[in-house]
N, C-alpha and C positions, 0 to 999 in steps of 0.2 A: 504494500500500500504506500503510495507516494505521500510524503509529508513535507511541508515547508514551514519552518519555524523562524520567525523574525525576532530580532533584538536590536537595541540601540536607540530607540525613540526616547523622547523626553521633551523638556521645556528648555528653550534657548532664546536668548535675546536677538533682536534683529542684527544682522551682520555676523552672527555666530556660525558655528559649524557643528554638524552631527555626522556620525557614520552609522549607517544601518547595515546589519548583517542578516543573511538568510542561510540557514542550513537545510539542505535538501537531502532526503533519504527515501529509500524504498525501491530505487531502480537505478543502480549505478550505470553510468555511461549512456543514459537515455534522456538526459536533460538537454534537449536541443537548443531551445531559446530560454533564457532566464531574464527576469527583469523586475521592475517595480511599477505598480499602479498606485494611485492615491485617490482618496475621496474626501472632499471637504464637505462640511455640513450644508445640506440643501443643494448639492451639486452632484453631477454624474461622476462615476469613477472614470479616471483618465489614465492612459499609459504615460508614464514619466520617462522611462529609459529601458532599453533592452540590450542584451548582448547575446550573440549566438555562440555556438561551441567553437567557432573559429576565431572569436574575439571581435567580430564586427559589432559596432555599437550604433544606437540611434537614440535621439533625445527629442522631447518636445521643445519647441522654441523657447519657452519661458524659463527653462533651466539650463540651456546651453551656455557653457562657459562658467557655470557655477557648480553643477553636479557632475560627478564622474562615476560611471558604473564599471566594475571589474568582477571577474569571476576566477575561481580556482577549480578547474575541472577535476583535478585529482581528488579534491576533498568535497566536491559538490557544494561549494560555497559561492554566494554572490554578495557583493557589497555595493552600497551606494554612499559615496562621500558627498556630503552636501555642504557647500561653503556659501558665504554671503547670503545667509537665509533671510527671507522676507516674510512678513506676516501672511501674505497670500500663499506661502508654502505650507501653512497649517493644514493638516489633514491626517487621516489614517492612511498609512502606507502599507501596501500589501505586496508581498513577494509573489512572483508569478513564474510558472514554467510551462512551456509547451514541449511535450515529449516527442521523441522521434516517431512514435506511432500516431501522433496527432492529438492526444489528450491534453487538456488544459487544467492546471491546478493553481490554487491560490492559498496563501497562508492565512492566518487569523487576523493579521494586521498589527501594527504598532503605531501609537499616537505620536505625532510630531506637532508641537505647539511652538510657534514663534511669536513671542510677545515680550514687551518691556514691563 
């Protein structure tokens, strides 16, 4: 059974940094695409950043230059380094994976709050 477990969320002041981590388990070598979604109160869930098994990345425009996604394929870990955080980055952040067979999975989410 595939499981994604996030950690690293919290409260940070505007301009600060946080690093989110996601540990994936249940199906070694089958995590094709990994990434992060977020959902702010009253808004739809949106894809923030993804990285495929070859290391190619993609970001939404609002986080380009501030967020960096990386992954450790050997350990099935994915990270999201978030710098220069803004209040509009406040959301629940969900780890995501698309498997080599096409299945999609999400973690339970971790809260990120950017406030002074």
